[in-house]
ZABABA-112990 format. One record per atom (N, C-alpha, C): residue number from 1; residue in three letters; atom name; x, y, z. Coordinates in steps of 0.2 Angstrom, whole numbers, plus 2048, in hexadecimal, padded with zeros to 3 digits. Atoms other than C-alpha are relative to their C-alpha. Example, Ala and Ser with C-alpha at 12.3 -4.5 7.8 and 13.67 -1.06 7.14 Angstrom:
<rs>
R pos code site  xx  yy  zz
R   1  ALA    N 804 7FA 800
R   1  ALA   CA 83E 7EA 827
R   1  ALA    C 804 806 800
R   2  SER    N 7FC 7FA 7FF
R   2  SER   CA 844 7FB 824
R   2  SER    C 7FC 805 803
</rs>
This chain:
<rs>
R pos code site  xx  yy  zz
R   1  UNK    N 805 7FB 7FE
R   1  UNK   CA 8CE 821 724
R   1  UNK    C 7FB 7FE 805
R   2  UNK    N 806 803 7FB
R   2  UNK   CA 8C2 820 734
R   2  UNK    C 7FA 803 7FD
R   3  UNK    N 805 800 802
R   3  UNK   CA 8B1 81F 730
R   3  UNK    C 7FC 806 804
R   4  UNK    N 803 7FB 7FC
R   4  UNK   CA 8A6 830 735
R   4  UNK    C 7FB 7FD 804
R   5  UNK    N 804 803 7FC
R   5  UNK   CA 89D 82B 744
R   5  UNK    C 7F8 804 7FF
R   6  UNK    N 806 7FC 801
R   6  UNK   CA 88F 838 740
R   6  UNK    C 7FE 800 7F9
R   7  UNK    N 802 802 806
R   7  UNK   CA 88D 830 72F
R   7  UNK    C 7F9 7FC 800
R   8  UNK    N 805 805 7FE
R   8  UNK   CA 87D 828 72B
R   8  UNK    C 7FF 7F9 801
R   9  UNK    N 7FF 807 7FD
R   9  UNK   CA 885 817 72D
R   9  UNK    C 802 7FF 806
R  10  UNK    N 7FE 800 7F9
R  10  UNK   CA 88C 81C 73D
R  10  UNK    C 7FB 800 804
R  11  UNK    N 805 7FE 7FC
R  11  UNK   CA 87C 823 744
R  11  UNK    C 7FC 7FA 7FF
R  12  UNK    N 804 806 801
R  12  UNK   CA 873 814 73E
R  12  UNK    C 803 7FA 805
R  13  UNK    N 7FC 805 7FC
R  13  UNK   CA 880 808 746
R  13  UNK    C 7FF 802 809
R  14  UNK    N 800 7FE 7FA
R  14  UNK   CA 880 812 756
R  14  UNK    C 7F8 800 803
R  15  UNK    N 808 800 7FE
R  15  UNK   CA 86C 812 757
R  15  UNK    C 7FF 7F8 801
R  16  UNK    N 801 807 7FF
R  16  UNK   CA 86C 7FF 755
R  16  UNK    C 803 7FD 807
R  17  UNK    N 7FD 802 7FB
R  17  UNK   CA 878 7FD 762
R  17  UNK    C 7FD 802 807
R  18  UNK    N 804 7FD 7FB
R  18  UNK   CA 86F 808 76E
R  18  UNK    C 7FA 7FC 802
R  19  UNK    N 808 804 800
R  19  UNK   CA 85E 7FE 76A
R  19  UNK    C 803 7F9 803
R  20  UNK    N 800 806 7FF
R  20  UNK   CA 867 7EE 76C
R  20  UNK    C 803 800 809
R  21  UNK    N 7FF 7FF 7F8
R  21  UNK   CA 86F 7F4 77E
R  21  UNK    C 7FB 800 804
R  22  UNK    N 806 7FF 7FB
R  22  UNK   CA 860 7FA 785
R  22  UNK    C 7FB 7FB 7FF
R  23  UNK    N 805 805 800
R  23  UNK   CA 855 7EC 77F
R  23  UNK    C 802 7F8 802
R  24  UNK    N 7FD 805 7FD
R  24  UNK   CA 860 7DE 787
R  24  UNK    C 7FF 7FF 807
R  25  UNK    N 800 800 7FA
R  25  UNK   CA 85B 7E1 798
R  25  UNK    C 7FC 7F9 802
R  26  UNK    N 805 805 7FD
R  26  UNK   CA 854 7D2 7A2
R  26  UNK    C 7FA 802 803
R  27  UNK    N 806 800 7FD
R  27  UNK   CA 843 7D2 7A6
R  27  UNK    C 7FE 7FD 806
R  28  UNK    N 802 803 7FA
R  28  UNK   CA 83E 7D0 7B8
R  28  UNK    C 7FA 7FE 801
R  29  UNK    N 807 803 7FE
R  29  UNK   CA 82F 7C5 7BE
R  29  UNK    C 7FC 805 803
R  30  UNK    N 804 7FC 7FD
R  30  UNK   CA 821 7CE 7C5
R  30  UNK    C 801 7FE 808
R  31  UNK    N 801 802 7FA
R  31  UNK   CA 821 7CE 7D7
R  31  UNK    C 7FA 7FB 803
R  32  UNK    N 806 805 7FF
R  32  UNK   CA 817 7C0 7E0
R  32  UNK    C 7FF 803 808
R  33  UNK    N 804 7FD 7FB
R  33  UNK   CA 80C 7C8 7EE
R  33  UNK    C 7FD 7FA 804
R  34  UNK    N 804 805 7FB
R  34  UNK   CA 807 7BD 7FD
R  34  UNK    C 7FD 803 806
R  35  UNK    N 805 7FD 7FA
R  35  UNK   CA 7F8 7C1 808
R  35  UNK    C 803 7FD 807
R  36  UNK    N 7FD 803 7FA
R  36  UNK   CA 800 7C0 81A
R  36  UNK    C 7FB 801 806
R  37  UNK    N 806 7FF 7FA
R  37  UNK   CA 7F0 7C6 824
R  37  UNK    C 7FB 804 7FE
R  38  UNK    N 806 7FC 802
R  38  UNK   CA 7DF 7CB 822
R  38  UNK    C 7FB 7FF 806
R  39  UNK    N 804 801 7FB
R  39  UNK   CA 7D0 7CD 82C
R  39  UNK    C 7F8 801 7FC
R  40  UNK    N 807 7FF 805
R  40  UNK   CA 7BD 7CB 824
R  40  UNK    C 7FB 803 805
R  41  UNK    N 805 7FD 7FD
R  41  UNK   CA 7B4 7D3 832
R  41  UNK    C 7F9 7FD 800
R  42  UNK    N 806 802 7FF
R  42  UNK   CA 7A6 7C6 834
R  42  UNK    C 7FF 800 808
R  43  UNK    N 803 800 7F9
R  43  UNK   CA 79C 7C8 844
R  43  UNK    C 7FA 803 800
R  44  UNK    N 806 7FC 7FF
R  44  UNK   CA 78C 7CF 84B
R  44  UNK    C 801 808 7FE
R  45  UNK    N 801 7F8 803
R  45  UNK   CA 786 7E0 844
R  45  UNK    C 800 804 808
R  46  UNK    N 7FE 7FB 7FA
R  46  UNK   CA 78C 7ED 851
R  46  UNK    C 804 7FE 805
R  47  UNK    N 7FA 803 7FB
R  47  UNK   CA 799 7E2 85A
R  47  UNK    C 807 804 7FE
R  48  UNK    N 7F9 7FC 801
R  48  UNK   CA 7AB 7E9 85B
R  48  UNK    C 804 7FA 7FC
R  49  UNK    N 7FB 804 805
R  49  UNK   CA 7B9 7E1 84F
R  49  UNK    C 802 7FB 805
R  50  UNK    N 7FC 806 7FC
R  50  UNK   CA 7C1 7D1 855
R  50  UNK    C 806 804 804
R  51  UNK    N 7FB 7FD 7FB
R  51  UNK   CA 7CB 7D7 865
R  51  UNK    C 807 7FC 800
R  52  UNK    N 7FA 803 801
R  52  UNK   CA 7D8 7CA 861
R  52  UNK    C 805 803 7FB
R  53  UNK    N 7FC 7FC 806
R  53  UNK   CA 7DD 7D4 851
R  53  UNK    C 800 807 801
R  54  UNK    N 801 7FA 7FF
R  54  UNK   CA 7D8 7E5 856
R  54  UNK    C 7FE 803 807
R  55  UNK    N 801 7FD 7FA
R  55  UNK   CA 7D8 7F1 863
R  55  UNK    C 7FE 808 7FF
R  56  UNK    N 802 7F9 801
R  56  UNK   CA 7D3 803 867
R  56  UNK    C 806 803 804
R  57  UNK    N 7FB 7FD 7FD
R  57  UNK   CA 7E2 80E 86B
R  57  UNK    C 7FD 808 803
R  58  UNK    N 804 7FA 7FE
R  58  UNK   CA 7DA 81D 876
R  58  UNK    C 805 805 802
R  59  UNK    N 7FB 7FB 7FF
R  59  UNK   CA 7EA 826 87B
R  59  UNK    C 7FE 805 805
R  60  UNK    N 802 7FC 7FB
R  60  UNK   CA 7E5 82C 88C
R  60  UNK    C 806 806 801
R  61  UNK    N 7FD 7FA 7FF
R  61  UNK   CA 7EC 83E 890
R  61  UNK    C 803 803 7FA
R  62  UNK    N 7FE 7FD 807
R  62  UNK   CA 7EE 844 87E
R  62  UNK    C 806 7FD 7FD
R  63  UNK    N 7FB 804 803
R  63  UNK   CA 7F9 836 879
R  63  UNK    C 808 804 801
R  64  UNK    N 7F9 7FE 7FD
R  64  UNK   CA 809 83F 882
R  64  UNK    C 801 808 7FC
R  65  UNK    N 7FD 7F9 803
R  65  UNK   CA 808 84F 876
R  65  UNK    C 7FA 805 801
R  66  UNK    N 805 7FC 7FE
R  66  UNK   CA 7F9 857 87E
R  66  UNK    C 7FA 802 7FA
R  67  UNK    N 806 7FF 804
R  67  UNK   CA 7EC 854 870
R  67  UNK    C 7F9 802 804
R  68  UNK    N 807 7FE 7FD
R  68  UNK   CA 7DB 85B 873
R  68  UNK    C 7FB 7FA 7FE
R  69  UNK    N 805 805 803
R  69  UNK   CA 7D2 84D 86A
R  69  UNK    C 800 7FB 806
R  70  UNK    N 801 806 7FB
R  70  UNK   CA 7CC 83E 876
R  70  UNK    C 7FE 7FA 7FB
R  71  UNK    N 801 807 804
R  71  UNK   CA 7CD 82C 86D
R  71  UNK    C 7FB 7FC 805
R  72  UNK    N 805 806 7FB
R  72  UNK   CA 7BF 81F 874
R  72  UNK    C 801 7F9 7FD
R  73  UNK    N 801 808 802
R  73  UNK   CA 7BD 80D 873
R  73  UNK    C 7F8 7FE 800
R  74  UNK    N 807 802 7FF
R  74  UNK   CA 7AA 80E 872
R  74  UNK    C 7FF 7FC 7F8
R  75  UNK    N 802 804 807
R  75  UNK   CA 7A3 801 865
R  75  UNK    C 7FC 805 7FC
R  76  UNK    N 803 7FC 803
R  76  UNK   CA 798 80F 85F
R  76  UNK    C 805 803 7FB
R  77  UNK    N 7FC 7FD 805
R  77  UNK   CA 7A7 816 856
R  77  UNK    C 804 7FC 7FC
R  78  UNK    N 7FE 806 805
R  78  UNK   CA 7AD 806 84D
R  78  UNK    C 7FE 7F9 801
R  79  UNK    N 802 806 7FE
R  79  UNK   CA 7A4 7F8 84C
R  79  UNK    C 7FE 7FB 7F8
R  80  UNK    N 802 804 805
R  80  UNK   CA 79E 7E9 840
R  80  UNK    C 7FA 801 7FE
R  81  UNK    N 806 7FF 804
R  81  UNK   CA 790 7EB 833
R  81  UNK    C 800 7FC 7FA
R  82  UNK    N 800 803 806
R  82  UNK   CA 78C 7DE 826
R  82  UNK    C 807 7FE 7FD
R  83  UNK    N 7FA 804 801
R  83  UNK   CA 79D 7D6 827
R  83  UNK    C 805 806 7FD
R  84  UNK    N 7FC 7FB 802
R  84  UNK   CA 7A7 7E8 825
R  84  UNK    C 800 803 806
R  85  UNK    N 7FE 7FA 7FA
R  85  UNK   CA 7AF 7F4 832
R  85  UNK    C 7FD 806 7FE
R  86  UNK    N 802 7FA 801
R  86  UNK   CA 7A6 802 833
R  86  UNK    C 801 806 805
R  87  UNK    N 7FE 7FB 7FB
R  87  UNK   CA 7A9 813 83C
R  87  UNK    C 7FA 804 802
R  88  UNK    N 806 7FC 7FE
R  88  UNK   CA 79B 81C 845
R  88  UNK    C 802 807 801
R  89  UNK    N 7FE 7F8 7FE
R  89  UNK   CA 79A 82F 84B
R  89  UNK    C 803 7FF 806
R  90  UNK    N 7FC 800 7FA
R  90  UNK   CA 7A6 833 857
R  90  UNK    C 7FB 802 805
R  91  UNK    N 804 7FD 7FB
R  91  UNK   CA 79E 835 867
R  91  UNK    C 805 800 806
</rs>
């Protein structure tokens, strides 16, 4: 006679099997993040960001999609202040 799988012992054994099967997963290590680039924005207050790393994209002519906005490369709009990159009022 076969044991009833829904008896107390059958449910107990099935629960143990499920717990063991689910608990045997390999634990993957945490990903290792490596900094590949940074900019500290050191410079005189009011000066532009380092042009070797940063540039203004002004998109003359509406960037090809007839935008009504106009983008500028004026330092008053983006400048260094106390070793941080700041944004100014759009002029």
